[in-house]
Structures are given as C-alpha cells and as structure tokens.
N, C-alpha and C positions, 0 to 999 in steps of 0.2 A: 345465499348468505347475504345478510345485511351488513352494510358498512356505515359507520358513523362518519359524517363529514367532519374533517379536522382541518383547520386552517393553520398552516405553518407559515411564519413570517417569510414573505418573499415567494412562496409557492402555495398553490392550492391543490391538494390531493383529494378531490372530492368526487371524481368521476368513478362510478363503479367499474366501468370498463378499464380504467387505468389502475385500479387498486387490486392487489392480490395479497392475501394473508400469508405472511411468512410461516405462521404456525401451521396453516394448512399444508404449505409446501414441505415443512419439516415432517409432518405426519405422513405425507405421501412417500417421502424418501425413507422414513423410518420403516414403513411397511416393505418398501422395495429393498432396502439394504440392511435392515435390522440394526440400525445404529441407535445409540442411546445417549442422551445428554448426561453430563457428569455432575456429581454433587460438588458443592463449593469446596475448593482446595486452595490452600495458600501456595502460590508459586514459589520457586526456589528463592530463598532470601540471600541477598548479597551482603557481605560484610564490608561494604564500601559506603561511606556516608554521603558521597556525591550522587550515587545512583538513585534512580526513581524506581522504588520497589514496593512490595506489599500487594501486588496484583493477585486477585482471586477470581476463580471461575464462579459466576453467579449460579445459583441452584436452578436447574430446570429450564434454562432459556437457550442454551446452545445446542446446535448451531442456530444463529439468528437469521441466516439466509441459506437457502438451498435451491437447487434448480427447479424451474417451472416448465412444464410441457406445453402450456396453453397460451403463453404470451408470444405474439408474433408482431412483426412489422415488415413493411415492404422495403426490400433492399434494391436500390437502383442498380447496384453492381451485379447482384444475383438475378435481378429482374423477376423476382417472385417474393412471396411472403416467407419469412424465415423465423423459425422458432429459436430466437437468438440466445436464450438463456436456458436451453433444454438439457445441455450435457453437464456443465459444471459452472459454479459461481465461486469466486475466490479472490484473494489478494486485493483487499479493499483499502481505499483511502477514506478519510473522515474529515468533516468540517462542521463548525457550528454556524447556524444562521438563525437569528432571532432566538426563540426559546426551544430549539430542537437541534438534534444531531442529524447530519445527512451522511449517509454511507454511499460512496461511489465504488462500485465493485466490478471486477472483471467477470464477464460472462462469455461462455463458449457455446457455439451451436454444435451440430452433429455433422459438420461438413468434412471431417477427416477422422483419422485414428491416431491417437498418441499425443503426448504433450507437445504443444506448439504447432500441431498440424491442422487445427481447426481455425475458424475465424473468431477473434475476440472483439467484443464491444463492451462499453462501459455503461452500466446501469446505475440508477439512483433510487435510494430508499430513504425514507424519513422516519425518525423516531423521537418521541417526546420523553421517553424514559431510558433510552439507550438500548432497549432490548426488542420491543414490539415494533416491527417494521411495516411500513406502507410503501409499496413499490410502484414506480411508474411502469406502464406497460411497454414503453419504448426506450431504447438506449438513448443516452444524452451525448456520448462521444462514440463515433463509429466511422469506419472507412466508407467513403462515398466518392462520387464524381466531383472531387474538389481538388484544390492545389496540393493536397498531401497524398493523393492516391498512389503515387509511385513509391511512397515510403510505407504505406499502410495496407496495401492489398497484395495478396489475399490474407495475410496473417492477422491484420487488424490492429486494434488499440488495446494495449495491455498495461497491467500493473500500475495504476495511478497512485501518485502521492499528491495531496492538496494542502496548501497553506494559504492564508489570507493576509492582505495588507491592512494597515490601520484604517484606510479609507474604504474598505469593503470589496476590494478586488481579489477574487479567488484565482490562484495560480496553480495549474495542474502540470506536473511533470509526469509523463507517461512514456511507455515504450511503443514506438512505431515499428511494426513488424511486417515486412514484405516477404518474409521467408527467405531472405538473402542476408541482410544485415540489420540487426536491431539498433535503433537510434533513439536517443532521448528526444522526445518532442515536448513542446510547450503549448498550453492552451490557457485562455483566461475567460472569466465569467463574472458577472455581477449577481447572478441569482442561482447558480449551480445547475441550471437547466440549459440555458443557451450559451454555448461555448464558441470562442473564436480560436481557431488553430493558427499557430504562428510558425510551425515547421520545426525542423531539427534545432536543438538548442545551440549546437556548435557550428552552425552553417556559415557564420561570418568570421569567427575567430581565426586569426592567423591565415587569412585568405582561404578559408574553407579546409584547412589541413586536416581537421578532425571530423569533418562532416560525415564521412563514410566509415569512420572507425566504430567498432563495436562499443556501444554505450547504452547504459540503462541504470535504473535504480537511483533516484536523486532525492536527497533530504535537504530541503531548504532550511536555513537557520531561522528560528523564531525566538521570541521572548514572551514573557507573560505580562499582559497589560489589562488591568481591570478584570482579572480572572479568566482571560482568554489568551490563546496562543496567537501572536501576530508576527508577520515577517519583520525582521529587523536588519539594520546595517551594522557591520563591524568594520572599523577603520575606513568608513566612508563608502563601503560597497556591500551589496548583497552577496551572501555566500551560500553555496550548496556543496555538501559532500555527495559523491556519487561513485558508482562502480559496483561490480559484481564480484570479481576475483580479488580485488583489493579496494581500498578506499582512496579516492582522488578528491581534489578540491577544484571548484570553479567559482569565478566571481562575475558580477553583473552590475550594471548601473540602471537597468530598466526591467529586470526579471524576465526578459524575453531572449535577449542575446547574451550568451554566456561564454566566458573565456576560461578554458581549463588551465590549471597551473602546470607549467613546464619547467624543466631544468635548463641549464646553460646550453645543452645540446638540442633543445627543442622537444624533448621527450616528456611524456606524462610522468608526473611525480606521484608515487604511491605513498600515502601517509600511514597506512595500516595494512598489514597483509596477514594471511592465515598463519597459524602456529601449529607445528607438529605436536601431537599429543594432546591437543585441546579440542573442544567441541567445534571450534571454528577452523579446523585444520585444512579444510578444502576451499571454503569461500568465506568472505566477510562482506556480505551484500547489504548496502545501505537500506534502512527501513523507513519509518515515518519521519516527518519534519523534526530536525534537531532542535534542542531547547537550550537557550542561554540561561545559565543559572549563576549564582554567586560563586560557585566553584569552578565554572568553566562552561564549555559547550558539551552537553550530553547527547551523544549520538547512539540511538538504538539501531541494531543491525541484525541481519540474519546470518547465523553461522552454520555452515554445512560441514559435517564430520566426514573425514576420509575413511574409506574402507582399508583394512589392513593394519600393519604395524604402526603407521604414522598417525592413526586416528586416536580418538579418546575412547577407551574401552568402557567407559561409564555410560556411553550413549550409543544408540543403534548406528551401524554403519550407514553412511549417506543420509542420515536424518538432518533436518533443519531445526535448530533451536535458536532462541533469541538471546542476544547479548547486548551489552552497553559499553561504550567507550567514552572517555573524557578528554576533550581537547582544550587547549589554552584559549581563553577569551582574548588575551593580548596578542597571541600568535596562533591563529586557528590552524596552522599547519603542524603544530607541535602536539603529539599524542602524550598525554600525561599519565593515563591509567586506563585499564580495561578490566572487566570482570573475567575471572578465570573459570567460572561456572556460569551456565546460562540462567537467566531469571524466568524463563518460560520454556517448557519442553513438551513434546507430544505425549499425551496421556490418554485422552478419550479415544474411543473406537473410531470416530470419524476423523480424528487427526492422524490415524495410522492405517487408513484404507483409501479407497477412491483411486485417483490417478497416481498417487505417490505413497505406496504402502510402507516405505521405509520410515515414514513419519515426518510430518511437517507442521510447524506453527510458523507462518510467514507473516511478520508484522509489517504493516504499511500505514495504518490509520490510527493516529493519536490525537485526542482532543482533551482539553480541560473544560469540564462542563459541571456547573454547580459544585465547584470545589472538589471534584473527583476526576481522576484520570480514567478515560475509557480508551482501551487499546484494542483495535479491531485487527483480525488476522485471518489469513487463509489457512484452511485445514486440508492438508494432503492434496492441494490443487483441486478441491472439490466442493468445499463448503466455506462459510464465513462464521466466525465466532468472536466473542469479546471477553476480555478480562477487565476488572475494575480495581482501582486502588484509591485510597484517600490521598489528597494532596498534602504532603507533610512539609513542603518547602516554602 
C-alpha cells in the first residue's frame, strides 16, 4: 500500500514503516468481528441551554481506530518485541496541533486476560479531517526502566486526558497502573511525541497523604481562546475535576503538583455523586477537559448504570453513557445543574461488544477544531470512535 507523505505541524508522519491505515485496521477487524459502522444519528438532545449538544455520528467512519496486529516495538521491561496494540485500542485523549487533530489512545497487548490484566501503552494518531488516522508505529507514553516504573509496571499507562496551555505545553493526566493501586500521573510535552513524566499528581500535597490513594480520571479546566481550548486559571489557580466513583476537585499553581480539596477533617470532598434511578447511578467518572463558558464550567463525564432496582431502566444494566454537569465559575465547587438523561449512549455494534458487552461510550477526548466539536470516545474498551457537533456557543 502506498502512503502519501503528510506534514503535520510539529510532527512528520512520513515513514511507511511508521504509518498504518486505520481504514485497513477497521476492515481487518470487521472481518474478524463482523462489526459495522453506523449511519449518522443525532445523539440524545438535552433541554439545557448550558450543555454542549448536537453531537452526531458521522456516516461510515467509525470506529476510527481499531487494533493492529503487525505494529511492534522493543520493550526494555519485557526484553522482547511486543505487539503493543494488538488486543484493544480505546479511551482516547485528543489535542490540536497546527492544522490537525492528534488522538492519544490507550492500547493493550495480549499479555493477560480480562480488563486491567494486560499492559497498556499510549499511542498517537494524526488526522487532518478528524476521521482518517495516520498512526505512529511506536507508543509515545509507556512503562519503562524509568523513575515511574514502580507505579506503571506491569499494568502500564492508561486512559489519558490532554489539554494545552496558551504557550503550547501539552499536559497529560493519565492513570499509572501497577496492578496494585491506580494513581493519577502527569506528563508534559511540546510536540505530543516526546513526553516528560512527572509522577503521581498528588505526591507532594499534604506531605504525600494522597499519593497512594486510588485516583484516576482528571478533567483540567479550559477556556476557548481564538477558537481553541486552552488551560485557564480560575481564582488564580489551575483546576481539575477528577475521580471515578464521584467527582472531586484539585488545584495547582504549576499543572504538575496538584492539591486535592479536603474538608475540615482532611478528607476528600465529593462535589457530585451517583444518583439512584439515573443513568449515572453507579459511577460519575470525569471525562475530557472541562470547558469554561458564560454559563459556568461544563464537565462532561462518564455515567455507569447500576444493575437492579436502583439503576435506570431506560438503559442497559452496567452500561456507560455520557453526561454533562455545570459548575459555578465563581465557586467551582458548587454544582449548579446536570443532565438527567445522557447525551451519548451505546448504539453501534462495536459499542456493545468487545471487552465490555454491556455497552460503553467512554468519553475522554474533546477538541474545538474549525468551529466544530470533535468528541473521541472508547467503544466497549475495544475501539475508538468520534461524534461531531457544531459550535453554537
């Protein structure tokens, strides 16, 4: 297969050895699993003026990323070549650099059986139109013989979220997984390829009190500047919402060292929790970077539905659907509103099969690109897809 050399600002994806067609991968997996892309459908519309809605599945492009069997790299820890993205690819971050979108996705090898039992690494794909992907043959963030080995081996680097400062520094919040305790880790980059790991986000706060506490899923607060999402301060500090079972808040002065919000007893404060009888009755897990708007701070999150009487009977038991919440821009700890129905639900076959057959649309990557919102999400812990909406705000 011939590949056209494409220069993306900041990166060159021109080596045939380093480029693999997502379309080819999807075709391979279509044969293997008999999955089909869905026709464009309008996602669930919310009757809330503050919410970012109108997302649609583009016709014939999803999933935009699927596993590849023939991409390998030498792992210093395994001491052999590893087919690092051969089992599943999912839960993507997204960022804009120059005239393109870059998708940073979680990829699993075949080193174990079951969710969380393999080694995860983070790959990088570039797209000029939001859909057609050119992938690097090597991961860009992965466990190695470095200062973070104790936190990242053997489970790896999972579930990235990426946001950028106004001066062009990309900040990645990801899960460090050593198969003992998941920790929020921080890494930074200027070009999305070369990353500097800074370790657990909470390692210094309160003399390390929360360093070894279960932590994951961080949404750094951004604002729109010249048509792009950039990290912003509120009341003089950077903010991130984080958490899986509930939504917590942390602040920072440097985007590397974060201080979780605590109460007078020194315990973590939950700003939002699951609701019985709703789609988010089991988990309210933070999604992509939050967005500061005229109405407040819009946080997109992943709601998991309980099985049984306390779940929402309108949605499959244990399914993940996407919700939105609004926090006050004057007091970011104050929850103002949230959607009672999800704005994105599992519908396509590849969103209801794979590693998580209960159904999953797991949102982590949001960018504003050419005045459209592109929201990238994991499909049943197995594929990556995208929905698109016009920017109406």
